[in-house]
C-alpha positions in Angstrom: 49.5 7.7 4.1 47.7 8.4 0.6 49.1 11.6 -0.9 47.0 11.8 -4.1 43.8 13.7 -3.9 40.5 12.2 -5.1 38.9 13.4 -8.3 35.3 14.3 -8.7 33.0 12.2 -10.9 29.5 13.5 -11.4 27.8 10.4 -12.9 24.3 10.9 -11.6 21.4 8.4 -12.3 17.9 8.9 -11.3 16.5 6.4 -8.9 13.3 6.0 -11.0 15.1 5.9 -14.4 16.0 2.6 -16.2 19.7 1.9 -16.0 21.3 -0.9 -18.1 24.7 -2.4 -18.6 27.1 -1.9 -21.6 30.1 -3.9 -22.6 32.8 -1.7 -24.2 36.1 -3.4 -24.6 38.6 -1.5 -22.4 41.6 -3.0 -24.3 40.4 -1.9 -27.8 41.3 1.7 -27.1 43.7 3.1 -24.6 42.0 6.5 -24.7 40.3 7.9 -21.5 36.8 6.7 -21.0 34.4 9.5 -22.1 31.5 10.3 -19.7 28.0 9.2 -20.8 25.9 12.2 -21.6 22.2 12.4 -20.6 19.8 11.6 -23.4 16.8 13.4 -21.9 15.7 15.3 -18.7 12.9 14.5 -16.4 12.1 17.2 -13.8 15.5 18.9 -14.5 17.3 15.6 -13.5 19.6 14.0 -16.1 18.4 10.6 -17.2 21.1 8.1 -18.5 20.2 5.1 -20.7 22.8 2.5 -21.7 22.5 -0.5 -24.1 21.3 -3.8 -22.7 23.5 -6.9 -22.8 22.3 -10.2 -21.6 24.3 -13.3 -20.6 23.7 -17.0 -20.7 26.2 -19.0 -18.6 26.3 -22.8 -18.2 25.7 -24.0 -14.7 27.0 -27.5 -13.8 25.5 -29.9 -11.3 28.7 -31.7 -10.3 28.6 -35.4 -9.6 28.5 -35.9 -5.8 31.6 -37.4 -4.3 32.9 -38.6 -7.7 36.4 -37.2 -7.8 37.2 -34.0 -9.7 36.4 -32.5 -13.1 37.8 -29.7 -15.1 36.1 -26.6 -16.4 37.3 -23.7 -18.5 37.1 -19.9 -18.2 36.7 -17.5 -21.1 36.8 -13.7 -21.2 33.8 -11.7 -22.2 33.9 -8.9 -24.7 35.0 -6.7 -21.7 38.2 -8.8 -21.3 38.6 -10.9 -24.5 42.1 -12.0 -23.7 41.0 -13.4 -20.3 41.0 -17.2 -19.8 41.5 -19.8 -17.2 40.6 -23.3 -15.9 39.7 -25.0 -12.7 39.5 -28.3 -11.0 36.2 -28.9 -9.2 35.5 -31.7 -6.7 32.4 -32.4 -4.8 33.1 -33.9 -1.3 30.1 -32.7 0.7 31.6 -29.3 0.2 32.5 -28.3 -3.4 36.2 -27.4 -3.7 37.4 -25.2 -6.5 41.1 -24.7 -7.6 41.2 -22.1 -10.3 43.9 -20.3 -12.3 43.3 -17.2 -14.4 45.2 -14.9 -16.8 44.8 -11.9 -19.0 43.6 -9.4 -16.4 43.9 -5.6 -16.8 43.6 -3.2 -13.9 40.0 -3.2 -12.7 39.6 0.6 -12.9 40.0 0.2 -16.7 36.2 -0.3 -16.6 35.5 2.9 -14.6 37.1 4.8 -11.7 34.8 3.2 -9.1 36.1 -0.3 -9.8 39.3 -1.4 -8.0 39.3 -5.2 -7.8 37.8 -8.5 -9.1 35.5 -11.0 -7.3 34.8 -14.6 -8.1 31.0 -15.6 -7.7 29.1 -18.8 -7.7 25.5 -18.4 -9.1 22.8 -20.9 -8.8 20.5 -21.7 -11.8 17.9 -19.6 -10.0 20.2 -16.6 -10.0 21.3 -16.5 -6.3 24.9 -15.3 -6.0 27.5 -16.0 -3.4 30.8 -14.1 -3.1 33.6 -16.7 -3.2 36.4 -14.2 -2.6 38.6 -11.5 -4.1 40.7 -12.3 -7.2 44.1 -10.6 -6.7 46.0 -10.6 -10.1 49.7 -10.3 -10.2 51.2 -9.6 -13.6 47.8 -10.2 -15.1 47.5 -13.8 -13.5 45.8 -15.1 -10.4 45.1 -18.4 -8.6 42.4 -19.3 -6.1 41.5 -22.2 -3.8 37.9 -21.7 -2.5 34.9 -23.8 -1.4 31.2 -23.4 -1.7 28.1 -25.3 -0.2 26.4 -25.2 -3.6 26.0 -28.4 -5.6 25.1 -26.9 -9.0 26.3 -23.4 -10.0 28.0 -21.2 -12.6 31.2 -19.3 -11.9 31.8 -15.7 -13.1 34.4 -12.9 -12.3 33.2 -9.3 -12.1 34.9 -6.0 -11.6 34.0 -4.5 -8.3 34.6 -1.4 -6.1 35.8 -3.5 -3.2 36.0 -7.2 -2.3 33.1 -7.4 0.3 30.2 -6.7 -2.1 27.1 -8.8 -1.6 25.7 -8.5 -5.1 27.7 -8.8 -8.3 28.0 -5.8 -10.7 27.2 -6.1 -14.4 30.8 -6.0 -15.4 31.3 -9.7 -16.0 34.9 -10.1 -17.3 35.1 -13.9 -17.3 32.7 -16.9 -17.0 33.0 -20.6 -16.8 32.9 -22.8 -19.9 32.3 -26.5 -20.4 35.2 -28.6 -21.7 33.5 -31.2 -23.9 36.1 -33.8 -23.1 36.9 -33.1 -19.5 33.8 -31.6 -17.8 31.4 -34.2 -16.1 28.1 -33.3 -14.6 24.6 -32.1 -15.5 24.5 -28.9 -17.5 22.0 -26.2 -17.0 21.8 -22.6 -18.1 21.8 -19.4 -16.0 20.6 -16.1 -17.5 22.3 -13.8 -15.0 21.4 -10.5 -16.7 18.4 -9.8 -14.4 20.3 -10.7 -11.2 23.2 -8.3 -11.7 23.6 -4.7 -10.8 23.8 -2.3 -13.7 27.1 -0.5 -14.3 27.5 2.6 -12.1 24.8 1.3 -9.6 27.3 1.9 -6.7 27.6 5.5 -7.9 23.8 6.2 -7.8 22.7 4.3 -4.7 22.4 7.6 -2.7 19.8 9.0 -5.1 19.7 11.8 -7.6 22.4 13.9 -6.0 25.2 11.4 -5.3 28.6 12.7 -6.2 31.4 10.3 -5.4 35.2 10.9 -5.4 36.5 7.7 -6.7 40.1 6.9 -5.8 43.1 6.6 -8.1 45.2 3.8 -6.7 49.0 3.7 -7.2 51.8 1.3 -6.2 52.7 3.3 -3.0 50.0 1.6 -0.9 48.3 -1.8 -0.9 45.1 -2.1 -3.0 43.1 -3.0 0.1 43.6 0.5 1.5 42.0 2.1 -1.6 39.2 -0.5 -1.5 38.5 0.6 2.0 38.3 4.3 1.0 36.1 3.4 -2.0 33.7 1.3 0.2 33.3 4.0 2.8 32.6 6.6 0.2 30.0 4.4 -1.4 28.3 3.7 2.0 28.3 7.5 2.7 26.8 8.3 -0.7 24.0 5.7 0.1 23.2 7.6 3.3 24.9 5.4 5.9 25.8 8.5 8.0 22.0 8.9 8.7 20.8 5.3 8.7 23.8 3.3 10.0 26.1 5.7 11.8 27.5 3.2 14.3 28.6 0.8 11.6 30.0 3.6 9.4 31.9 5.0 12.4 33.5 1.6 13.0 34.5 1.3 9.4 36.1 4.8 9.4 38.0 4.0 12.6 39.4 0.8 11.0 40.3 2.9 7.9 42.2 5.4 10.1 44.1 2.6 11.8 45.1 1.2 8.4 46.2 4.7 7.2 48.2 5.1 10.3 50.1 1.9 9.5 50.5 2.5 5.7 54.0 3.9 5.9 55.2 1.1 8.2 56.3 -1.7 5.9 56.9 -4.0 8.9 53.2 -3.9 9.9 51.8 -4.3 6.4 49.7 -7.4 7.5 48.1 -5.4 10.3 47.4 -2.6 8.0 45.6 -4.9 5.4 43.7 -6.5 8.2 42.3 -3.1 9.3 41.6 -2.2 5.7 39.7 -5.3 4.9 37.7 -4.9 8.1 36.8 -1.4 7.1 35.6 -2.7 3.7 33.4 -5.3 5.2 31.8 -2.9 7.8 31.2 -0.3 5.1 29.4 -2.9 3.0 27.3 -3.8 6.0 26.5 -0.1 6.5 25.5 0.3 2.9 23.2 -2.8 2.9 21.7 -1.8 6.2 21.0 1.7 4.9 19.3 0.5 1.7 17.1 -1.8 3.8 16.1 1.0 6.2 15.4 3.4 3.3 12.9 0.8 1.9 11.3 0.4 5.3 11.1 4.2 5.7 9.3 4.5 2.4 6.9 1.7 3.3 6.1 3.5 6.6 5.5 6.7 4.8 3.2 5.0 2.3 1.2 3.4 5.1 1.0 6.8 6.9 -0.3 8.4 3.8 -2.9 5.7 3.4 -4.0 6.1 7.0 -4.2 9.9 6.7 -6.3 9.6 3.5 -8.7 7.2 5.3 -8.9 9.5 8.3 -9.7 12.4 5.9 -12.4 10.4 4.2 -14.0 9.5 7.5 -13.9 13.1 8.7 -15.6 14.2 5.4 -18.3 11.5 5.9 -19.0 12.7 9.5 -19.1 16.3 8.3 -21.6 15.4 5.6 -23.8 13.5 8.1 -23.7 16.4 10.5 -24.7 18.8 7.7 -27.7 16.6 6.7 -28.8 16.4 10.3 -28.7 20.2 10.6 -30.7 20.6 7.4 -33.3 18.2 8.8 -33.5 20.2 12.0 -33.8 23.5 10.1 -36.5 22.1 7.9 -38.4 20.8 11.0 -38.2 24.2 12.6 -39.4 25.9 9.4 -42.3 23.4 9.2 -43.2 23.9 12.8 -43.2 27.7 12.3 -45.3 27.5 9.2 -47.7 25.1 10.9 -47.9 27.3 14.0 -48.7 30.4 11.7 -51.3 28.4 9.9 -52.9 27.2 13.1 -53.0 30.8 14.5 -54.8 31.9 11.4 -57.2 29.0 11.6 -57.9 29.7 15.3 -58.6 33.3 14.5 -60.9 32.3 11.7 -62.6 29.8 14.0 -63.3 32.5 16.6 -65.1 34.5 14.1 -67.4 31.7 13.1 -70.5 30.5 14.9 -70.9 27.3 16.7 -72.9 26.0 13.8 -69.8 26.1 11.6 -67.7 24.0 14.0 -68.1 20.8 12.0 -66.9 22.6 8.9 -64.0 24.0 10.8 -62.9 20.5 11.9 -63.2 19.3 8.4 -61.2 22.1 7.1 -58.5 21.5 9.8 -58.3 17.8 8.7 -58.0 18.8 5.1 -55.3 21.3 5.9 -53.4 18.8 8.0 -53.7 16.2 5.2 -52.4 18.8 2.6 -49.5 19.6 4.8 -48.6 16.0 5.5 -49.0 15.2 1.8 -46.2 17.7 1.0 -43.9 15.5 2.9 -45.2 11.9 2.6 -48.1 10.3 0.8 -51.2 10.8 3.0 -54.7 9.5 2.6 -57.9 9.9 4.6 -59.6 6.9 6.0 -62.3 6.1 8.7 -59.5 5.6 11.2 -57.9 9.0 10.4 -55.1 10.3 8.2 -52.7 7.6 7.2 -49.2 8.7 6.4 -47.2 6.0 4.5 -43.4 5.4 4.8 -42.1 3.0 2.2 -39.4 0.5 3.1 -36.9 2.4 0.9 -36.5 4.8 3.9 -34.7 1.9 5.7 -31.7 -0.3 4.8 -32.7 -3.7 3.4 -33.8 -6.0 6.2 -32.7 -3.2 8.7 -34.8 -0.9 11.0 -32.2 2.0 11.1 -33.7 5.1 9.5 -31.9 6.5 6.5 -31.0 10.2 6.5 -33.8 10.9 4.0 -36.3 9.2 6.3 -35.1 11.3 9.3 -35.5 14.5 7.2 -39.1 13.6 6.3 -40.0 12.6 9.8 -38.6 15.8 11.2 -40.9 17.8 8.9 -43.9 15.6 10.0 -43.0 16.1 13.6 -43.1 19.9 13.1 -46.6 19.7 11.6 -47.9 17.4 14.4 -46.6 19.8 17.0 -48.9 22.5 15.6 -51.9 20.4 16.3 -52.0 19.7 20.1 -53.9 16.6 21.2 -53.5 14.6 18.0 -52.9 10.9 18.5 -50.4 9.0 16.3 -50.4 5.2 15.8 -47.1 3.9 14.2 -47.9 0.6 12.5 -45.3 -1.5 10.8 -46.0 -4.1 8.0 -43.9 -6.4 5.8 -44.4 -8.6 2.8 -44.7 -12.5 3.1 -40.9 -13.1 2.3 -39.3 -14.7 5.5 -40.8 -16.3 8.6 -43.7 -15.0 10.5 -41.7 -14.2 13.6 -38.9 -12.5 11.6 -41.3 -10.3 9.8 -43.3 -9.6 13.0 -40.1 -8.5 14.8 -38.8 -6.4 11.9 -42.1 -4.5 11.5 -42.2 -3.8 15.3 -38.5 -2.7 15.2 -39.2 -0.3 12.3 -42.3 1.0 14.1 -40.3 1.6 17.3 -37.6 3.4 15.3 -40.1 5.8 13.8 -41.8 6.4 17.2 -38.4 7.1 18.9 -37.4 9.6 16.3 -40.8 11.5 16.5 -40.4 11.6 20.3 -36.9 13.0 19.9 -38.3 15.8 17.7 -40.8 16.9 20.4 -43.9 14.8 19.9 -45.3 13.8 23.2 -44.6 10.1 24.0 -48.1 9.9 25.5 -49.7 10.7 22.2 -47.8 8.2 20.1 -47.8 4.3 20.0 -46.0 1.8 17.8 -47.1 -1.7 16.8 -45.7 -4.3 14.4 -48.2 -6.4 12.3 -45.7 -8.4 10.3 -47.1 -9.7 7.0 -50.8 -9.3 8.1 -53.1 -6.7 6.5 -51.4 -6.6 3.1 -52.6 -3.8 0.8 -51.4 -5.4 -2.5 -50.8 -8.9 -4.0 -47.6 -10.5 -2.4 -47.2 -12.6 -5.6 -45.6 -9.6 -7.5 -42.5 -7.5 -6.7 -44.6 -4.3 -7.0 -47.2 -5.7 -4.5 -44.5 -6.8 -2.0 -43.0 -3.4 -2.2 -46.3 -1.8 -1.3 -46.8 -4.2 1.6 -43.4 -3.3 3.2 -44.5 -0.1 4.8 -44.8 1.9 8.0 -48.0 3.8 8.4 -48.6 6.8 10.7 -52.4 6.8 11.6 -53.2 10.4 12.8 -56.4 10.9 14.7 -57.9 13.1 17.4 -60.8 15.5 18.1 -59.0 18.3 16.4 -59.6 16.7 13.1 -62.9 15.0 14.0 -61.7 11.4 14.1 -61.5 9.4 17.3 -58.6 7.0 17.7 -59.4 3.4 17.0 -57.4 0.1 17.1 -57.2 -2.5 14.3 -57.5 -6.1 15.2 -54.2 -6.9 16.9 -54.2 -10.6 16.5 -50.9 -10.8 14.7 -49.2 -7.9 16.5 -46.3 -8.1 19.1 -47.0 -6.9 22.6 -46.5 -3.2 22.9 -42.8 -2.3 23.0 -41.5 -5.7 22.2 -38.5 -5.7 19.7 -36.8 -9.0 19.1 -33.8 -8.8 16.7 -34.1 -10.5 13.3 -32.9 -14.1 13.0 
């Protein structure tokens, strides 16, 4: 069993801050590593910034099935005394026999690092974990295979052997031996594909506080790696997002700890410990994936909620406009009723000889009232109220809110004059075919008639007819003229205003009530 307690390390990194890799030489000074202090604060959260170091590593496309070739290894500024060499042969699979020396304990680079891992990296930056490097006396030897044909080799310090992405602590990298290396040389810039130093300590977010282990010689390194891997997975949030996998890793760690003091069962103990490491890494990766998916779902929900709110606001605005139109119609009706009552009282006081004047006055009063809403002119057929095509959507017959508001006022006025007849007549310009224009004019006329009826005008006193491009009132050769020809007229007549209803020549009109859709 492990007897030493874990020490607290409060190296916090914001998830949104920029974190880079540095390359101190751990062998240059034997003094304890000093904590990196925050350079600024955002929302009361420390923000750590570290100097950037890029790497260019030669990748080799090894000759296929052409025997073996030799490559070298050189230490980086993190491990300047590190070196090694390897024999590489491509035989369908690529076989690598490598020897290294010059290692220092991995936790020289930070308390979260316990071991080393050998990686193969393609020229496009895709890494594959080739296995754990286990130095003894500063030396190590490995025999591994990879399915890659062209790749670079690096060694990184890691918190445990089963990591799936290399850290930025590259301690050795392959080199080309000018007289012994054969193949096609390419370059890999691995800086952008590696994790920044301390990334395993900040994966749980702004409040991650790990308790990195201090390995000693009493227990195998694999046991400390298992503890480290589980702590990192827990800091990531695996207890919430991958509890089953994390529980399995913890059980394997308990099994390994139970066998730690039994030297005769050392192989079984290491087997349990390595299984715990692998399951902990699976829990960490699964957790990160689920966190990303959760954020995406939250973003989608926020977008949907915003869309729903906008739709509700639009419906509320439409309802408010309709209520205003109805209120205006009621006011207009009340005003017209009051005016009509006054006119009736005045008419009772006049003699029969003044009946004609009274009718003319009523017609003028009705004209003035209608003129307050829409342009109205007096003709031999009666009062003609003009609705321009701007009250409809282009090439449509649906009334716009402004059109409904005006027609509501008109209906209130008409209701104050019982017995009036209204002929709704639709016209278009000469753009488009005859049948299209005839149909559109009829549909617009029908829409106006239906709305007036909905506002209380008797359906027996109102008709609608479409005349298409016939009877233009202006020259269709100009835009202004065409705009004037696109209209719907309300022809108001009746004995109350001294004008009898009359029909224009209906040669181009659709039959009453016909409304074919536009082509």
